ROKOL-185388 format. One record per residue (C-alpha): x, y, z; residue in three letters; residue number from 1. Coordinates in Angstrom, 2 decimals. Each point is the difference from the previous one (the first is absolute). Layout:
% ROKOL-185388
> X,Y,Z,ALA,NUM
...
***
This chain:
% ROKOL-185388
> 15.69,46.78,59.80,MET,1
> -0.77,2.73,2.53,ARG,2
> -0.96,3.63,-0.27,VAL,3
> -1.46,2.29,2.66,SER,4
> -3.21,1.89,-0.79,THR,5
> 1.79,3.29,-0.78,ASP,6
> 2.61,-1.77,-2.16,GLU,7
> -2.79,-1.70,-1.95,GLN,8
> -1.55,3.41,-0.65,ALA,9
> 3.30,1.46,-1.21,GLU,10
> 1.29,-3.06,-1.92,LYS,11
> -2.98,-1.82,-1.43,GLY,12
> 2.08,-2.65,-1.85,PHE,13
> 2.39,-0.77,2.89,SER,14
> -1.41,-3.43,0.87,GLN,15
> -0.16,-1.11,-3.63,ARG,16
> 3.60,1.08,-0.52,ASN,17
> 1.08,-1.90,3.14,GLN,18
> -1.77,-3.16,-1.18,GLU,19
> 1.61,0.19,-3.45,GLU,20
> 3.50,0.35,1.49,MET,21
> -0.55,-2.78,2.57,LEU,22
> -1.34,-2.44,-2.61,ARG,23
> 2.97,0.72,-2.27,LYS,24
> 2.40,-0.65,2.92,TYR,25
> -1.74,-3.32,0.79,CYS,26
> 0.17,-1.04,-3.66,SER,27
> 3.72,0.75,-0.29,ILE,28
> 0.83,-1.76,3.29,ASN,29
> -2.41,-2.92,-0.61,GLN,30
> -2.04,0.72,3.13,ILE,31
> -3.46,-1.59,0.14,GLN,32
> -2.68,2.54,0.96,ILE,33
> -2.39,-1.37,2.60,ARG,34
> -2.06,3.15,0.65,ASN,35
> -0.20,3.67,-1.06,VAL,36
> -1.00,2.44,2.74,ILE,37
> -1.21,3.57,-0.45,TYR,38
> -0.09,2.38,2.96,GLU,39
> -1.01,3.68,0.37,ASP,40
> 0.76,0.64,3.67,HIS,41
> 2.73,2.03,1.68,SER,42
> 3.15,-1.94,0.96,ALA,43
> 0.30,1.70,3.39,LYS,44
> -1.23,-3.24,1.57,THR,45
> -0.62,-3.62,-1.04,PHE,46
> -3.63,0.30,1.08,ASN,47
> -1.01,-0.19,-3.67,ARG,48
> -2.84,-2.28,-1.22,PRO,49
> 1.85,-1.61,-2.92,GLN,50
> 3.19,-0.51,2.00,TRP,51
> -1.90,-1.69,2.84,LYS,52
> -1.74,-2.21,-2.55,LYS,53
> 3.39,-0.87,-1.50,PHE,54
> 1.39,-1.00,3.44,LEU,55
> -3.01,-2.26,0.64,ASP,56
> 0.58,-1.66,-3.40,ASP,57
> 3.70,-0.49,0.82,VAL,58
> -0.79,-1.71,3.32,LYS,59
> -2.54,-2.33,-1.67,LYS,60
> 2.45,-0.91,-2.80,ASN,61
> 3.21,-0.27,2.00,LYS,62
> 3.12,-1.07,-1.97,ASN,63
> -1.81,0.62,-3.32,LYS,64
> 1.03,3.67,-0.21,ILE,65
> 3.62,1.07,0.30,ASN,66
> 0.16,3.49,-1.48,LEU,67
> -1.99,3.26,0.16,VAL,68
> 0.98,2.59,-2.61,LEU,69
> -0.55,3.76,-0.24,PHE,70
> 1.60,2.84,-1.97,MET,71
> 1.71,1.95,2.82,LYS,72
> 0.23,-0.30,3.76,TRP,73
> -2.36,2.98,0.45,ASP,74
> -2.70,-2.14,-1.71,ARG,75
> 0.53,-2.53,2.81,PHE,76
> -0.02,2.45,2.93,SER,77
> 0.61,3.62,0.99,ARG,78
> 0.60,-0.85,3.66,ASN,79
> 3.45,-1.42,0.80,ALA,80
> -0.94,-1.56,3.35,GLY,81
> -3.07,-1.82,-1.38,ASP,82
> 1.94,-1.03,-3.10,ALA,83
> 2.74,-1.80,1.98,TYR,84
> -2.63,-1.80,2.05,GLN,85
> -1.92,-1.09,-3.11,MET,86
> 3.20,-1.17,-1.72,ILE,87
> 0.67,-2.28,2.99,ASN,88
> -3.58,-1.35,-0.15,VAL,89
> 0.34,-0.78,-3.72,LEU,90
> 3.42,-1.64,0.35,ARG,91
> -1.32,-2.28,2.76,LYS,92
> -2.66,-1.10,-2.51,LEU,93
> 2.72,-0.72,-2.56,GLY,94
> -0.72,3.06,-2.14,ILE,95
> 2.57,2.48,-1.22,GLU,96
> -1.20,3.60,-0.68,PRO,97
> 1.78,1.62,-2.94,GLN,98
> -0.10,3.34,-1.87,ALA,99
> 0.92,-0.51,-3.67,ILE,100
> 1.38,3.57,-0.44,GLU,101
> 1.84,-0.06,3.35,GLN,102
> 1.08,-3.66,0.29,PRO,103
> 1.68,-1.07,3.23,LEU,104
> 1.37,-3.36,1.12,ASP,105
> -1.03,0.11,3.66,LEU,106
> 2.21,-2.97,0.81,SER,107
> 2.97,2.39,-0.38,VAL,108
> 0.22,2.01,3.29,PRO,109
> 1.32,3.18,-1.68,GLU,110
> -3.11,0.22,-2.17,ASN,111
> -2.07,0.71,3.10,LYS,112
> 1.56,3.48,0.03,MET,113
> -1.37,0.62,-3.49,MET,114
> -3.36,-1.43,1.09,LEU,115
> -0.06,2.48,2.88,ALA,116
> 0.57,2.85,-2.45,PHE,117
> -2.66,-1.21,-2.44,TYR,118
> -2.56,-0.32,2.81,LEU,119
> 0.91,3.22,1.87,ALA,120
> -0.02,2.28,-3.07,ALA,121
> -3.77,-0.33,-0.75,PRO,122
> -0.83,0.27,3.72,GLU,123
> 1.99,3.24,0.25,VAL,124
> -1.79,1.26,-3.12,GLU,125
> -3.38,-0.81,1.57,ASN,126
> 0.92,1.66,3.30,ASP,127
> 1.27,3.16,-1.75,ARG,128
> -3.18,0.23,-2.08,ARG,129
> -2.15,-0.47,3.12,ALA,130
> 1.97,2.67,1.91,LEU,131
> -0.29,2.49,-2.87,ASN,132
> -3.75,-0.63,-0.13,THR,133
> -0.31,0.44,3.77,PHE,134
> 1.95,3.26,-0.02,GLN,135
> -2.11,1.30,-2.91,GLY,136
> -3.24,-0.82,1.83,LEU,137
> 1.28,1.64,3.19,ARG,138
> 1.03,3.15,-1.85,ARG,139
> -3.46,0.17,-1.58,GLY,140
> -1.64,-0.26,3.44,LYS,141
> 2.24,2.75,1.41,LYS,142
> -1.19,2.24,-2.84,GLU,143
> -3.61,-0.70,0.99,GLY,144
> -0.91,-2.40,-2.79,ARG,145
> -2.06,-3.13,0.60,HIS,146
> 2.02,-3.05,-1.04,MET,147
> -1.78,-3.30,-0.46,GLY,148
> -3.48,-1.23,-0.83,MET,149
> -2.70,2.62,-0.39,THR,150
> -1.98,0.26,3.26,PRO,151
> -3.80,-0.20,0.06,TYR,152
> -1.55,3.37,-0.83,GLY,153
> 2.83,1.01,-2.36,TYR,154
> 1.01,-0.71,-3.61,ALA,155
> 3.36,0.30,-1.76,ASN,156
> 0.59,3.16,-2.02,LYS,157
> 2.87,1.57,-1.95,VAL,158
> 0.70,3.71,0.50,THR,159
> 0.80,2.42,-2.83,GLU,160
> 3.73,-0.33,0.66,ASP,161
> -0.22,-3.80,-0.35,GLY,162
> 0.14,-0.89,3.69,LYS,163
> -2.31,-2.67,1.37,LYS,164
> -2.26,0.67,2.97,ASN,165
> -3.42,-0.92,1.38,ILE,166
> -3.28,1.91,-0.35,ALA,167
> -3.26,-0.23,1.96,ILE,168
> -2.86,-2.11,-1.39,VAL,169
> -3.04,1.96,1.33,PRO,170
> -2.51,-2.86,0.22,GLU,171
> 2.45,-2.13,2.01,LYS,172
> 1.29,2.92,2.08,ALA,173
> -3.53,0.68,1.28,VAL,174
> -0.12,-3.53,1.46,LYS,175
> 3.41,0.41,1.65,VAL,176
> -1.10,3.30,1.60,ILE,177
> -3.21,-1.64,1.25,TRP,178
> 1.94,-2.84,1.69,VAL,179
> 2.41,2.40,1.74,PHE,180
> -2.85,2.22,1.20,GLU,181
> -1.95,-2.97,1.39,GLN,182
> 3.01,-1.30,1.95,ILE,183
> 0.81,3.50,1.31,ALA,184
> -3.50,0.21,1.54,LYS,185
> 0.94,-2.99,2.21,ASN,186
> -3.57,-1.28,0.08,ILE,187
> 0.16,-3.32,-1.86,PHE,188
> 2.73,-2.62,-0.09,SER,189
> 2.36,-0.14,-2.99,THR,190
> -1.47,-3.40,-0.90,GLU,191
> -3.50,1.49,-0.14,SER,192
> 1.21,2.92,-2.10,ILE,193
> 1.66,-2.45,-2.38,TYR,194
> -3.31,-1.87,-0.43,GLN,195
> -1.81,3.28,-0.67,MET,196
> 2.69,1.01,-2.50,ALA,197
> -0.42,-3.29,-1.88,LYS,198
> -3.72,0.68,-0.31,GLU,199
> 0.85,3.41,-1.47,LYS,200
> 2.18,-1.66,-2.67,GLY,201
> 3.39,0.35,1.71,PHE,202
> 1.41,-3.11,-1.69,GLY,203
> 3.19,-0.70,1.93,ILE,204
> 1.08,-2.60,2.55,SER,205
> 0.02,0.59,3.75,LYS,206
> 3.80,-0.11,0.04,ASN,207
> 0.21,2.66,-2.73,ASN,208
> -2.44,2.21,1.93,LEU,209
> 2.31,-0.19,3.01,TRP,210
> 2.98,0.98,-2.19,LEU,211
> -1.98,2.98,-1.36,ILE,212
> -0.99,1.43,3.39,ILE,213
> 3.60,-0.33,1.25,ARG,214
> 1.60,1.51,-3.11,ASN,215
> 1.07,3.68,0.35,PRO,216
> 0.10,0.24,-3.80,LEU,217
> -3.72,0.87,0.12,TYR,218
> 0.74,3.22,1.94,CYS,219
> 2.78,0.99,-2.41,GLY,220
> 3.03,-1.56,1.73,LYS,221
> 2.59,-2.47,-1.31,ILE,222
> 1.79,-2.31,2.46,VAL,223
> 3.77,-0.32,-0.44,VAL,224
> 0.90,-3.15,2.00,PRO,225
> 2.96,-0.28,2.37,LYS,226
> 3.26,-0.94,-1.74,TYR,227
> 3.41,-0.25,1.61,ARG,228
> 0.56,3.25,1.99,ASP,229
> -3.07,1.72,-1.48,GLU,230
> -3.11,-0.07,2.19,GLU,231
> -3.46,-0.57,-1.45,GLU,232
> -1.62,3.28,-1.03,ARG,233
> -3.01,1.35,-1.84,TRP,234
> 0.35,2.47,-2.87,VAL,235
> -2.63,2.05,-1.82,ASN,236
> -1.17,-1.90,-3.07,GLY,237
> -0.26,1.40,-3.50,GLN,238
> -3.50,-1.49,-0.31,HIS,239
> -3.29,1.59,1.09,GLU,240
> -1.28,-1.31,3.38,PRO,241
> -3.47,-1.55,0.26,ILE,242
> -0.48,0.84,3.70,ILE,243
> 1.37,2.65,2.37,THR,244
> 2.85,-0.68,2.41,GLU,245
> -2.34,0.72,2.91,GLY,246
> -2.45,-2.69,-1.10,LEU,247
> 2.83,-2.51,-0.51,PHE,248
> 1.42,0.60,3.50,TYR,249
> -3.47,-0.21,1.59,ARG,250
> -0.46,-3.41,-1.61,VAL,251
> 3.41,-1.14,1.28,GLN,252
> -0.97,1.14,3.50,ASP,253
> -3.21,-2.05,-0.20,VAL,254
> 1.87,-3.08,-1.25,LEU,255
> 2.76,0.35,2.61,ASP,256
> -2.22,0.93,2.93,SER,257
> 0.21,-2.45,2.90,LYS,258
> -2.94,1.50,1.91,ALA,259
> -2.35,-0.48,-2.93,ARG,260
> -3.69,0.65,0.53,THR,261
> -2.44,-2.80,-0.76,TYR,262
> -0.70,0.06,-3.71,ARG,263
> -2.92,-2.24,-0.93,PRO,264
> -0.25,-2.07,-3.13,LYS,265
> -2.06,1.48,-2.79,ILE,266
> -1.57,-3.34,-0.92,LYS,267
> -3.25,-0.31,1.92,THR,268
> -3.70,-0.44,-0.65,ILE,269
> -2.02,3.13,-0.90,GLU,270
> -2.31,-0.55,2.99,ASN,271
> 2.93,0.28,2.46,PHE,272
> 1.82,3.31,-0.70,PRO,273
> 0.82,0.32,3.74,LEU,274
> 1.80,-3.36,0.23,ARG,275
> 3.59,0.51,1.11,GLY,276
> -0.85,3.26,1.83,PHE,277
> -2.79,-1.31,2.25,PHE,278
> 0.89,-1.44,3.46,LEU,279
> -2.10,-2.28,2.19,CYS,280
> -1.37,2.05,2.97,PRO,281
> 0.38,-3.02,2.33,LYS,282
> 3.46,-1.42,-0.71,CYS,283
> 1.61,2.68,-2.19,GLY,284
> 0.81,-2.38,-2.90,GLN,285
> -0.56,1.04,-3.63,LYS,286
> -3.42,-1.03,-1.26,LEU,287
> -0.42,-2.10,-3.09,THR,288
> -3.10,-0.25,-2.21,GLY,289
> -2.19,-2.78,-1.35,SER,290
> -3.46,-0.58,-1.40,LYS,291
> -2.83,-2.21,1.29,CYS,292
> -2.78,-1.35,-2.15,LYS,293
> -3.50,0.96,1.21,GLY,294
> -3.34,-1.16,-1.30,ARG,295
> -0.03,2.37,-2.98,ASN,296
> 3.41,1.66,-0.15,LYS,297
> 3.50,0.15,1.40,TYR,298
> 0.79,2.05,3.13,TYR,299
> 3.44,1.49,0.57,TYR,300
> 1.69,0.33,3.40,TYR,301
> 3.21,1.33,1.49,TYR,302
> 0.99,-2.52,2.65,HIS,303
> 2.80,-1.06,2.33,CYS,304
> 1.69,-3.37,-0.54,ASP,305
> 1.14,-0.17,3.64,LYS,306
> -1.80,-1.44,3.02,VAL,307
> -2.34,3.00,0.47,CYS,308
> -1.67,-0.57,-3.44,LYS,309
> -1.30,3.61,-0.07,TRP,310
> -1.68,1.04,-3.24,ARG,311
> -1.97,2.84,-1.59,VAL,312
> -2.00,0.28,-3.21,ASN,313
> 2.20,1.64,-2.66,SER,314
> -2.83,2.20,-1.34,GLU,315
> -0.60,1.46,3.47,ILE,316
> 3.74,0.47,0.69,ALA,317
> 0.62,1.64,-3.40,ASN,318
> -2.99,2.34,0.51,LYS,319
> 1.18,1.07,3.50,ILE,320
> 3.52,0.54,-1.36,PHE,321
> -1.31,2.20,-2.81,LYS,322
> -1.96,2.13,2.49,GLU,323
> 3.15,0.31,2.11,HIS,324
> 1.98,1.00,-3.09,LEU,325
> -2.43,2.82,-0.82,ASN,326
> 0.88,1.69,3.31,LYS,327
> 3.34,0.91,-1.54,PHE,328
> -1.49,1.82,-3.00,LYS,329
> 0.77,3.76,-0.07,PRO,330
> -3.06,2.21,0.27,LEU,331
> -1.07,1.31,-3.40,GLU,332
> -0.53,3.49,1.43,GLU,333
> 3.63,0.47,1.02,VAL,334
> 1.68,-1.61,-2.99,LYS,335
> 1.70,3.29,-0.94,LYS,336
> 1.40,0.32,3.51,LEU,337
> 1.60,-3.47,-0.20,TYR,338
> 1.46,0.87,-3.42,ALA,339
> 1.50,3.25,1.31,ALA,340
> 1.57,-1.73,3.03,VAL,341
> 1.47,-2.78,-2.17,LEU,342
> 1.52,2.52,-2.45,LEU,343
> 1.50,2.01,2.85,GLU,344
> 1.44,-3.14,1.58,GLY,345
> 1.41,-1.09,-3.36,TYR,346
> 1.74,3.34,-0.56,ARG,347
> 1.56,-0.12,3.47,GLU,348
> 1.12,-3.59,-0.56,HIS,349
> 1.54,0.67,-3.42,THR,350
> 1.86,2.98,1.44,GLY,351
> 1.60,-2.35,2.53,VAL,352
> 0.83,-2.44,-2.81,ILE,353
> 1.80,2.71,-1.99,ALA,354
> 2.09,0.87,3.07,ASP,355
> 0.82,-3.67,0.63,GLU,356
> 1.09,-0.51,-3.60,LYS,357
> 2.14,3.14,0.09,LYS,358
> 1.75,-1.17,3.19,LYS,359
> 0.55,-3.48,-1.46,SER,360
> 1.51,1.43,-3.20,LEU,361
> 2.35,2.19,2.06,GLU,362
> 1.12,-3.02,2.05,GLN,363
> 0.55,-2.07,-3.16,ILE,364
> 2.16,2.79,-1.45,ALA,365
> 2.07,0.07,3.23,VAL,366
> 0.71,-3.74,-0.07,TYR,367
> 0.74,0.00,-3.74,GLU,368
> 2.54,2.76,0.66,LYS,369
> 1.54,-2.08,2.82,LYS,370
> 0.23,-2.98,-2.38,LEU,371
> 1.73,2.18,-2.60,SER,372
> 2.53,1.25,2.59,VAL,373
> 0.71,-3.59,1.08,ALA,374
> 0.57,-0.96,-3.65,ARG,375
> 2.52,2.84,-0.42,ASN,376
> 1.81,-1.09,3.16,LEU,377
> 0.27,-3.52,-1.41,LEU,378
> 1.40,1.27,-3.31,VAL,379
> 2.61,2.11,1.82,THR,380
> 0.85,-3.02,2.21,GLU,381
> -0.89,1.84,3.22,LYS,382
> -2.27,-2.87,1.01,ILE,383
> 0.18,-3.69,-0.92,ASP,384
> -2.57,-1.93,-2.04,ALA,385
> -1.43,-1.77,3.07,GLU,386
> -0.89,3.28,1.74,ASP,387
> -1.48,1.38,-3.22,TYR,388
> -2.18,-3.10,-0.46,ASN,389
> -1.33,0.29,3.57,LEU,390
> -0.91,3.66,-0.55,MET,391
> -1.52,-0.79,-3.39,LYS,392
> -2.24,-2.74,1.45,ILE,393
> -1.10,2.24,2.89,GLU,394
> -0.75,3.09,-2.15,TYR,395
> -1.77,-1.99,-2.74,ASN,396
> -2.22,-1.64,2.63,ALA,397
> -0.98,3.42,1.41,ILE,398
> -0.65,1.40,-3.50,ILE,399
> -2.19,-3.02,-0.89,SER,400
> -1.97,0.42,3.23,LYS,401
> -0.60,3.70,-0.70,LEU,402
> -1.09,-0.74,-3.58,GLU,403
> -2.43,-2.62,1.29,LYS,404
> -1.46,2.48,2.50,GLU,405
> -0.43,2.52,-2.82,MET,406
> -1.83,-2.61,-2.07,GLY,407
> -2.33,-0.72,2.91,ASN,408
> -1.32,3.58,0.09,VAL,409
> -1.85,0.84,-3.17,GLU,410
> -0.89,3.54,-0.95,ASP,411
> -2.85,-0.39,-2.44,ASP,412
> -2.04,3.20,-0.14,ARG,413
> -1.81,-0.87,-3.23,ALA,414
> -3.81,0.08,0.02,SER,415
> -0.24,-0.06,3.82,ILE,416
> -3.27,1.95,-0.03,GLU,417
> -1.58,-2.49,-2.40,HIS,418
> 1.23,-2.92,2.15,LEU,419
> -1.39,1.60,3.16,THR,420
> -3.41,0.61,-1.57,THR,421
> -0.14,-3.52,-1.43,THR,422
> 1.06,-1.53,3.33,GLY,423
> -2.69,1.86,1.93,LEU,424
> -2.65,-1.00,-2.54,GLU,425
> 1.03,-3.64,0.47,ASN,426
> -0.14,0.34,3.80,LEU,427
> -3.58,1.30,-0.32,LEU,428
> -0.88,-3.32,-1.69,LYS,429
> 1.72,-2.13,2.63,LEU,430
> -2.84,-2.43,0.76,GLY,431
> -0.96,-0.35,-3.67,GLU,432
> 3.64,-0.73,-0.92,ALA,433
> 0.06,-2.85,2.50,PHE,434
> -3.36,-1.36,-1.12,ASP,435
> 0.23,0.52,-3.75,GLY,436
> 3.71,-0.34,-0.76,GLY,437
> 1.88,-3.13,-0.92,THR,438
> 1.10,-2.40,2.72,LEU,439
> 3.62,1.17,-0.37,ALA,440
> -1.03,3.67,0.29,ASP,441
> -2.15,-0.71,3.07,SER,442
> 2.82,-1.84,1.79,ARG,443
> 2.52,2.72,-0.92,GLU,444
> -2.40,2.59,1.44,LEU,445
> -0.30,-1.97,3.25,ILE,446
> 3.78,-0.33,0.29,GLY,447
> 0.57,3.73,-0.59,LEU,448
> -2.50,1.12,2.65,ILE,449
> 0.69,-2.72,2.59,PHE,450
> 3.76,-0.63,0.46,PRO,451
> -0.90,-2.54,2.71,GLU,452
> -2.65,-2.73,0.07,ASN,453
> -3.44,0.64,1.49,PHE,454
> -2.68,-2.00,1.79,THR,455
> -3.70,0.04,1.05,PHE,456
> -1.32,1.15,3.33,GLN,457
> -3.74,0.48,0.68,GLU,458
> -0.71,-0.03,-3.74,GLN,459
> 2.51,2.81,-0.58,LYS,460
> 3.40,0.09,-1.65,ILE,461
> 2.83,0.44,2.49,ARG,462
> 3.59,0.71,-1.06,THR,463
> 3.16,0.98,1.83,ALA,464
> 1.07,2.60,-2.58,ARG,465
> -1.06,1.62,-3.27,VAL,466
> 1.89,2.03,-2.59,ASN,467
> 1.04,3.37,1.51,GLU,468
> -1.52,2.10,-2.78,MET,469
> -3.30,-1.91,0.11,VAL,470
> -0.07,0.33,3.79,ASN,471
> 0.40,3.80,-0.30,CYS,472
> -2.99,0.13,-2.39,ILE,473
> -2.04,-2.06,2.49,TYR,474
> 0.84,2.37,2.89,LEU,475
> -0.82,3.12,-2.04,VAL,476
> -3.29,-1.57,-1.15,ASN,477
> -0.98,-0.78,3.60,ASN,478
> 0.68,3.58,1.13,ARG,479
> -1.91,1.48,-2.93,LEU,480
> -3.00,-2.25,0.58,ARG,481
> 0.02,0.78,3.73,ALA,482
> 0.18,3.80,-0.59,LYS,483
> -3.13,1.80,1.11,LYS,484
> -1.48,2.83,-1.99,LYS,485
> 1.59,3.38,0.76,GLY,486
> 2.87,-1.56,1.99,GLN,487
> 3.58,0.99,-0.86,LYS,488
> 2.12,-2.78,-1.45,MET,489
> 3.78,-0.24,0.30,ILE,490
> 1.64,-2.30,-2.55,PHE,491
> 3.18,-1.90,0.62,PHE,492
> 1.91,-2.12,-2.49,PHE,493
> 1.82,-3.24,0.70,CYS,494
> 3.71,-0.19,-0.76,PRO,495
> 1.23,-2.73,-2.33,GLU,496
***
């Protein structure tokens, strides 16, 4: 007696009814029942627990079983190819399969035609149902609806008109935003960010995290996969996005980048915040850290594992680094000047962004018009389907590229003055942030200011390059400090 899971849900008494009919048949035909088998798996394959158990029993008790009964052939199998193969296996073991409502004497050759019909009909029914389901899911995706399991950060909801969709769960969405923002900074490895996320209560597996950061659903897009002559494309979803398109594309660029900057692991001992950034001045290898037990306490050292064995006390190195960091603090006296310059630069930059977006929109409109003209030519049979498909692929690729470029340039003018003021206040506390912040914050700060690793030389920090903005502050500070009383001062500002 077999039912699939969905059949069991729809017809709760199906197995009991099958058993009653089979027992009655055995009683009338004086057939001795050796075993009664219940199964609730799909008949698309014979990879079913109870069936495999039955075959093992048959092989152990060869020549003791000569008949296997079921109601109809679709209870036996819904796959014609597998069914023929299994019938041959059973007949070699001396067992005859038989459906009591569709009886066939398989020793008569003509009956094999009826067997083919009985086996093909349920398979065709299955295939038609699967195709209808597939087409329904694809249509839903084209309309911008998420089809499938609810992604992390969302919950199922039903709209007023009865349609199902997904809605943001704020407490989970905050964690998703945090992960995307951390990866976009390109400071720590994805593995390190995953470990940090777990500590913050982001309770998902590493594989699921990877699926999240690759899923355009979070920026409001639905992927319609390639099918036959239709290319894969993204459509605007009906759901609310958790992150912006720009943030999503920045994360993809970080994940896809081949020339990736060194991104240290976040897991390290509190006494060694510079580990992963600090190079040996003798051999140029990255320094590691370890502790040595003294008479009364432990001493911590950055040291080289190579032949040179160079080392420095971590307290001394951290102190020198903090002093070096303070050189990049803006001068309190000219804080307003920095704020004014930043606001002016922002306004100029956002003006460029608006122009870029306008140009991109105009180009998209041009290519959409070309696609529409090509479609009309196809309908009027002025071009063939092959030419139309080539044009469609080319134009869709250009449109997708332009949309991606538009997503990469964000035009967020909200609360820029507040952000500028807050940022400058934080820069004024640069050394304290390194000393008093968490280990993760300290290492993020180091990575932001120093895109390349640094080393020691004559008890001073030496680095090939620092962040452009921070370097501009350092140059302005030096000129202001060097200015003599009464001397004219000409300011210059560094380009981005």
